[in-house]
KELUM-190376 format. One record per residue: chain; x, y, z of N, C-alpha, C in turn; residue number from 1. Coordinates in Angstrom, 3 decimals. Each point is the difference from the previous one (the first is absolute). Layout:
(atom A (X Y Z) (X Y Z) (X Y Z) NUM)
...
***
This chain:
(atom A (50.964 -4.031 89.709) (0.312 0.543 -1.305) (0.938 -0.964 -0.740) 1)
(atom A (-0.177 -0.083 -1.283) (0.814 -0.869 -0.856) (1.436 0.489 0.026) 2)
(atom A (0.931 -0.920 0.305) (1.423 0.316 0.018) (0.583 -0.180 -1.405) 3)
(atom A (1.096 0.683 -0.321) (0.554 -0.062 -1.361) (0.892 -1.222 -0.254) 4)
(atom A (-0.546 -1.202 0.246) (0.698 -1.229 -0.382) (-1.014 -1.118 -0.170) 5)
(atom A (0.389 -0.992 -0.772) (-0.779 -1.215 -0.223) (0.752 -1.174 0.605) 6)
(atom A (-0.750 -1.042 0.354) (0.604 -1.272 0.387) (-0.563 -1.091 -0.905) 7)
(atom A (0.843 -0.969 -0.279) (-0.363 -1.171 -0.782) (0.306 -1.203 0.879) 8)
(atom A (-0.984 -0.874 0.208) (0.163 -1.139 0.898) (-0.213 -1.279 -0.794) 9)
(atom A (0.996 -0.875 0.060) (-0.051 -1.262 -0.714) (-0.111 -1.143 1.004) 10)
(atom A (-1.237 -0.446 0.300) (-0.182 -1.127 0.928) (0.369 -1.323 -0.676) 11)
(atom A (0.525 -0.914 0.794) (0.327 -1.325 -0.513) (-0.280 -1.048 1.064) 12)
(atom A (-0.188 -1.240 -0.467) (-0.099 -1.172 0.859) (1.053 -0.994 -0.456) 13)
(atom A (0.515 -0.782 0.933) (0.971 -1.041 -0.338) (-0.695 -1.360 0.119) 14)
(atom A (0.087 -0.784 -1.066) (-0.527 -1.358 -0.011) (1.105 -0.916 -0.489) 15)
(atom A (0.464 -0.894 0.867) (1.108 -0.900 -0.345) (1.202 0.783 -0.519) 16)
(atom A (0.323 1.096 0.693) (1.128 0.882 -0.346) (-0.150 0.696 -1.351) 17)
(atom A (-1.198 0.056 -0.528) (-0.268 0.684 -1.263) (-0.946 1.167 0.284) 18)
(atom A (0.388 1.224 -0.392) (-0.872 1.146 0.266) (-1.156 0.092 -0.991) 19)
(atom A (-1.139 0.436 0.517) (-1.163 0.351 -0.810) (-0.296 1.454 0.341) 20)
(atom A (-0.219 0.814 -1.011) (-0.153 1.436 0.173) (-1.449 0.408 -0.195) 21)
(atom A (-0.480 0.883 0.863) (-1.372 0.489 -0.068) (-0.042 1.253 -0.867) 22)
(atom A (-0.824 -0.059 -1.045) (-0.272 1.190 -0.787) (-1.512 0.162 -0.097) 23)
(atom A (-0.440 1.231 -0.240) (-1.430 0.279 -0.002) (-0.380 0.831 -1.225) 24)
(atom A (-1.215 -0.206 -0.451) (-0.530 0.703 -1.170) (-0.734 1.244 0.473) 25)
(atom A (0.475 1.170 -0.419) (-0.619 1.266 0.424) (-1.393 0.140 -0.591) 26)
(atom A (-0.917 0.520 0.799) (-1.368 0.177 -0.469) (-0.152 1.232 -0.885) 27)
(atom A (0.876 0.990 0.142) (-0.168 1.241 -0.763) (0.597 -0.052 -1.404) 28)
(atom A (1.060 -0.780 -0.210) (0.620 0.000 -1.326) (0.305 -1.400 -0.547) 29)
(atom A (-0.379 -1.045 0.728) (0.170 -1.363 -0.492) (1.438 -0.457 -0.138) 30)
(atom A (0.896 0.539 0.818) (1.423 -0.313 -0.065) (0.390 -0.903 1.162) 31)
(atom A (0.804 -1.025 -0.291) (0.570 -0.852 1.045) (1.187 0.725 0.608) 32)
(atom A (0.032 0.063 1.327) (1.114 0.647 0.676) (0.155 -0.539 1.410) 33)
(atom A (1.120 0.369 0.611) (0.209 -0.280 1.415) (-0.866 0.976 0.794) 34)
(atom A (-0.038 -0.154 1.289) (-0.757 0.905 0.865) (0.745 1.331 0.045) 35)
(atom A (-0.730 1.104 -0.118) (0.675 1.301 0.011) (-0.911 1.077 0.542) 36)
(atom A (0.622 1.072 0.421) (-0.756 1.137 0.493) (0.920 1.068 0.542) 37)
(atom A (-0.599 1.080 0.414) (0.774 1.146 0.460) (0.141 0.060 1.501) 38)
(atom A (1.074 0.672 0.409) (0.200 0.271 1.411) (-1.019 1.014 0.493) 39)
(atom A (-0.241 -0.010 1.300) (-0.932 0.946 0.604) (0.678 0.724 1.153) 40)
(atom A (-0.233 1.307 0.058) (0.516 0.846 1.078) (1.487 -0.248 0.216) 41)
(atom A (0.380 -0.316 1.231) (1.426 -0.153 0.309) (0.391 -1.469 0.201) 42)
(atom A (-0.771 -0.947 -0.541) (0.351 -1.398 0.204) (1.300 -0.340 -0.737) 43)
(atom A (0.716 -0.987 0.541) (1.241 -0.455 -0.623) (-0.320 -0.825 -1.238) 44)
(atom A (1.032 -0.311 -0.764) (-0.189 -0.814 -1.200) (-0.588 -1.363 0.339) 45)
(atom A (0.566 -0.672 0.994) (-0.492 -1.337 0.348) (-1.393 0.075 0.626) 46)
(atom A (-0.297 1.046 0.743) (-1.360 0.166 0.531) (-1.001 0.139 -1.148) 47)
(atom A (0.362 0.760 -1.005) (-0.875 0.165 -1.165) (-0.183 -1.338 -0.726) 48)
(atom A (1.090 -0.756 -0.148) (-0.079 -1.296 -0.671) (-0.907 -0.963 0.766) 49)
(atom A (0.143 -0.047 1.316) (-0.830 -0.884 0.828) (-1.467 0.421 -0.066) 50)
(atom A (-0.261 1.295 0.033) (-1.380 0.491 -0.071) (-0.618 -0.350 -1.349) 51)
(atom A (0.740 0.238 -1.081) (-0.534 -0.301 -1.333) (-0.302 -1.490 -0.157) 52)
(atom A (0.899 -0.851 0.479) (-0.253 -1.444 -0.069) (-1.283 -0.350 0.750) 53)
(atom A (-0.152 0.541 1.204) (-1.194 -0.291 0.799) (-1.256 0.564 -0.657) 54)
(atom A (0.056 1.226 -0.496) (-1.181 0.628 -0.610) (-0.456 -0.736 -1.251) 55)
(atom A (0.949 -0.414 -0.830) (-0.365 -0.580 -1.290) (-0.212 -1.499 0.028) 56)
(atom A (0.550 -0.691 1.034) (-0.101 -1.464 0.013) (-0.399 -0.587 1.349) 57)
(atom A (0.001 0.809 1.044) (-0.223 -0.453 1.377) (1.078 -0.989 0.464) 58)
(atom A (1.150 0.008 -0.651) (1.103 -0.873 0.384) (0.961 0.722 0.939) 59)
(atom A (0.615 -0.781 0.868) (1.083 0.472 0.861) (1.183 -0.905 -0.295) 60)
(atom A (1.134 0.575 -0.285) (1.129 -0.801 -0.414) (1.138 -0.035 0.998) 61)
(atom A (0.988 -0.807 -0.330) (1.232 -0.083 0.787) (1.173 0.036 -0.976) 62)
(atom A (1.189 0.113 0.551) (1.203 0.068 -0.834) (-0.058 1.160 -1.000) 63)
(atom A (-0.414 1.160 0.488) (-0.025 1.190 -0.853) (1.416 0.336 -0.447) 64)
(atom A (0.143 0.312 -1.273) (1.295 0.372 -0.555) (-0.190 1.205 -0.917) 65)
(atom A (0.650 1.115 0.325) (-0.003 1.099 -0.956) (0.992 -0.356 -1.090) 66)
(atom A (-0.454 0.059 -1.230) (0.821 -0.378 -1.135) (0.854 1.178 -0.466) 67)
(atom A (1.021 -0.303 -0.751) (0.796 1.055 -0.627) (-0.773 0.625 -1.159) 68)
(atom A (-0.909 -0.767 -0.588) (-0.785 0.469 -1.142) (-0.861 1.186 0.385) 69)
(atom A (0.066 1.011 -0.814) (-0.896 1.141 0.161) (-0.092 0.714 -1.344) 70)
(atom A (-1.000 0.840 -0.131) (-0.133 0.777 -1.225) (-0.578 1.368 0.347) 71)
(atom A (-0.086 0.835 -0.989) (-0.590 1.325 0.162) (-1.251 0.049 -0.874) 72)
(atom A (-1.057 0.609 0.543) (-1.286 0.065 -0.691) (-0.450 1.449 -0.142) 73)
(atom A (-0.679 0.333 -1.090) (-0.489 1.366 -0.159) (-0.964 0.369 1.125) 74)
(atom A (0.255 1.107 0.649) (-0.830 0.378 1.147) (-1.430 0.329 -0.410) 75)
(atom A (-0.221 0.364 -1.255) (-1.340 0.387 -0.439) (-0.973 -1.174 -0.027) 76)
(atom A (0.504 -1.230 0.197) (-0.876 -1.165 0.066) (-0.798 -0.040 1.309) 77)
(atom A (0.358 0.829 0.984) (-0.535 -0.148 1.355) (-0.711 1.260 0.466) 78)
(atom A (-1.153 -0.215 0.634) (-0.739 1.142 0.534) (0.790 0.627 1.149) 79)
(atom A (-0.085 1.290 0.125) (0.718 0.719 1.033) (1.409 0.380 -0.389) 80)
(atom A (0.400 -0.329 -1.233) (1.376 0.271 -0.427) (0.335 1.494 -0.018) 81)
(atom A (-1.002 0.825 -0.025) (0.232 1.449 -0.014) (0.697 0.460 1.286) 82)
(atom A (-0.124 -0.768 1.072) (0.591 0.353 1.300) (1.449 -0.459 0.149) 83)
(atom A (0.554 -0.683 -0.991) (1.339 -0.557 0.110) (1.023 0.923 -0.656) 84)
(atom A (0.222 1.141 0.591) (0.874 1.015 -0.585) (1.428 -0.500 -0.187) 85)
(atom A (0.467 -0.865 0.877) (1.366 -0.505 -0.102) (0.192 -1.061 -1.067) 86)
(atom A (-1.084 -0.403 -0.641) (0.046 -1.033 -1.037) (-0.613 0.598 -1.258) 87)
(atom A (0.843 0.647 -0.784) (-0.516 0.753 -1.124) (-0.682 -0.873 -1.047) 88)
(atom A (0.593 -1.181 -0.286) (-0.536 -0.819 -1.083) (-0.331 -1.437 0.383) 89)
(atom A (0.836 -0.622 0.812) (-0.154 -1.425 0.268) (0.094 -0.300 1.494) 90)
(atom A (-0.542 -1.161 0.375) (0.108 -0.484 1.382) (0.586 -1.412 -0.031) 91)
(atom A (0.663 -0.431 1.078) (0.595 -1.334 0.027) (-1.019 -1.084 0.348) 92)
(atom A (0.213 -1.179 -0.569) (-0.745 -1.198 0.371) (1.009 -0.981 0.597) 93)
(atom A (-0.218 -0.371 1.259) (0.877 -0.918 0.725) (-0.633 -1.382 0.003) 94)
(atom A (0.819 -1.020 -0.201) (-0.506 -1.369 -0.125) (0.338 -0.849 1.221) 95)
(atom A (-0.932 -0.906 0.325) (0.143 -0.915 1.130) (-0.448 -1.389 -0.417) 96)
(atom A (0.624 -1.010 0.601) (-0.517 -1.360 -0.088) (-0.430 -0.414 1.400) 97)
(atom A (-0.961 -0.909 0.068) (-0.498 -0.459 1.293) (-0.579 -1.400 -0.148) 98)
(atom A (0.300 -0.837 0.969) (-0.537 -1.358 0.007) (-1.359 0.010 0.689) 99)
(atom A (-0.969 -0.681 -0.605) (-1.340 -0.124 0.571) (-0.381 -1.475 0.015) 100)
(atom A (-0.967 -0.336 0.863) (-0.354 -1.414 0.137) (-1.477 -0.284 -0.230) 101)
(atom A (-0.797 1.013 -0.261) (-1.431 -0.245 -0.201) (-0.455 0.593 -1.327) 102)
(atom A (-1.262 -0.210 -0.297) (-0.574 0.497 -1.245) (-0.474 1.441 0.187) 103)
(atom A (0.147 0.820 -1.033) (-0.438 1.400 0.116) (-1.511 0.134 -0.077) 104)
(atom A (-0.480 1.070 0.588) (-1.384 0.451 -0.160) (0.108 1.379 -0.643) 105)
(atom A (-0.257 0.065 -1.288) (0.267 1.211 -0.759) (-0.958 1.137 0.311) 106)
(atom A (0.547 1.207 -0.028) (-0.824 1.200 0.086) (-0.631 0.235 -1.373) 107)
(atom A (-0.811 1.038 -0.101) (-0.635 0.293 -1.283) (0.974 0.578 -1.032) 108)
(atom A (1.268 0.188 0.378) (1.004 0.462 -0.962) (0.383 -1.094 -0.989) 109)
(atom A (-0.322 -1.260 0.332) (0.380 -1.137 -0.839) (-1.208 -0.906 -0.212) 110)
(atom A (-0.034 -0.662 -1.158) (-1.114 -0.903 -0.295) (0.377 -1.468 0.164) 111)
(atom A (1.273 -0.315 -0.106) (0.445 -1.386 0.202) (1.482 -0.013 0.340) 112)
(atom A (0.456 -1.160 0.454) (1.420 -0.174 0.306) (0.463 -1.353 -0.507) 113)
(atom A (1.318 -0.132 -0.107) (0.613 -1.274 -0.397) (1.288 -0.188 0.785) 114)
(atom A (0.247 -1.257 0.359) (1.305 -0.411 0.502) (0.747 -0.529 -1.214) 115)
(atom A (1.145 0.582 -0.304) (0.708 -0.316 -1.237) (1.437 -0.422 0.262) 116)
(atom A (0.503 -0.818 -0.894) (1.431 -0.242 -0.037) (0.675 1.294 -0.454) 117)
(atom A (1.308 0.039 0.114) (0.736 1.168 -0.477) (-0.309 0.258 -1.480) 118)
(atom A (0.043 -1.057 -0.819) (-0.202 0.149 -1.433) (-1.406 0.502 -0.318) 119)
(atom A (-1.009 -0.561 0.672) (-1.384 0.434 -0.241) (-0.195 1.463 0.376) 120)
(atom A (0.485 0.368 1.185) (-0.162 1.378 0.460) (0.730 0.962 -0.930) 121)
(atom A (1.184 -0.368 -0.437) (0.782 0.860 -0.883) (-0.739 0.276 -1.308) 122)
(atom A (-0.735 -0.986 -0.495) (-0.774 0.180 -1.238) (-1.243 0.869 0.221) 123)
(atom A (-0.629 -0.133 1.169) (-1.255 0.717 0.248) (0.186 1.453 0.452) 124)
(atom A (1.069 0.277 0.720) (0.194 1.351 0.538) (0.232 0.996 -1.130) 125)
(atom A (-0.692 1.119 0.061) (0.101 1.008 -1.057) (1.196 0.924 0.184) 126)
(atom A (0.236 0.447 1.234) (0.960 1.069 0.234) (1.410 -0.526 0.239) 127)
(atom A (0.969 0.689 -0.592) (1.401 -0.374 0.166) (0.403 -0.039 1.470) 128)
(atom A (-0.456 0.984 0.784) (0.399 0.042 1.414) (-0.452 -1.264 0.730) 129)
(atom A (-1.167 -0.529 -0.354) (-0.505 -1.233 0.606) (0.854 -1.193 -0.408) 130)
(atom A (0.370 -0.073 -1.278) (0.821 -1.121 -0.480) (1.403 0.042 0.591) 131)
(atom A (0.544 1.189 0.188) (1.335 0.115 0.598) (-0.039 -0.418 1.471) 132)
(atom A (-1.011 0.448 0.747) (-0.149 -0.407 1.405) (-0.235 -1.509 0.095) 133)
(atom A (-0.770 -0.553 -0.913) (-0.212 -1.446 -0.049) (1.326 -0.723 -0.219) 134)
(atom A (0.781 0.454 -0.970) (1.288 -0.624 -0.271) (0.909 0.055 1.224) 135)
(atom A (0.089 1.177 0.637) (0.863 0.121 1.177) (-0.459 -0.925 1.120) 136)
(atom A (-1.299 -0.044 0.251) (-0.524 -0.881 1.040) (0.320 -1.453 -0.322) 137)
(atom A (-0.220 -0.396 -1.239) (0.293 -1.373 -0.429) (1.472 -0.327 0.212) 138)
(atom A (0.873 0.905 -0.383) (1.437 -0.234 0.171) (0.388 -0.075 1.481) 139)
(atom A (-0.568 0.859 0.828) (0.290 -0.029 1.436) (-0.465 -1.324 0.606) 140)
(atom A (-1.167 -0.471 -0.391) (-0.523 -1.259 0.535) (0.831 -1.192 -0.490) 141)
(atom A (0.457 0.039 -1.232) (0.854 -1.094 -0.516) (1.322 -0.065 0.746) 142)
(atom A (0.531 1.142 0.376) (1.304 0.003 0.672) (-0.084 -0.460 1.446) 143)
(atom A (-1.211 -0.036 0.572) (-0.147 -0.443 1.401) (-0.529 -1.417 0.105) 144)
(atom A (-0.388 -0.597 -1.116) (-0.559 -1.369 0.085) (1.044 -1.056 -0.231) 145)
***
C-alpha cells in the first residue's frame, strides 16, 4: 500500500571534482525533475529512495545522503490518499542525494535524461523542491571537494 510520504532522489556523478546531476523528463507531463516517488508499506525513507532510483533508472548508488531539504505536498495528488487519516491535507517529501557511476536505463515514467551542471539543472527543473535539493547537494559537494 502507498505510504503517506514522497522521496526525491538527486543522482550525481563526479568528473574532475565537478558534479553532474541527473534529471529526467517525465512522460506524463513533460516536466524535468529529479527521481521521485512514494513510499510503500512500512519501508524506511532511504529504502523508498533506493527502490525509486532502481525502478526509474536501474541505478544503484553510493554515498547516500538524506538532505535537510524537504517540502509538503497536497495529498490529493496521490492515489490511495483517502487512507491517510493522519494526514489531513499534505504529506512530506524527503530529499536524498546519491553518487552513481553508470548510465541510467529509464522506466516508462521518463522519456529522456540529461547529465547537467548545477546551472543547467537549475534552469530546467520545474519544481522549487527539486531546485532547493539541487542547491543543497551542490553546496554539500563543494564543501567536501
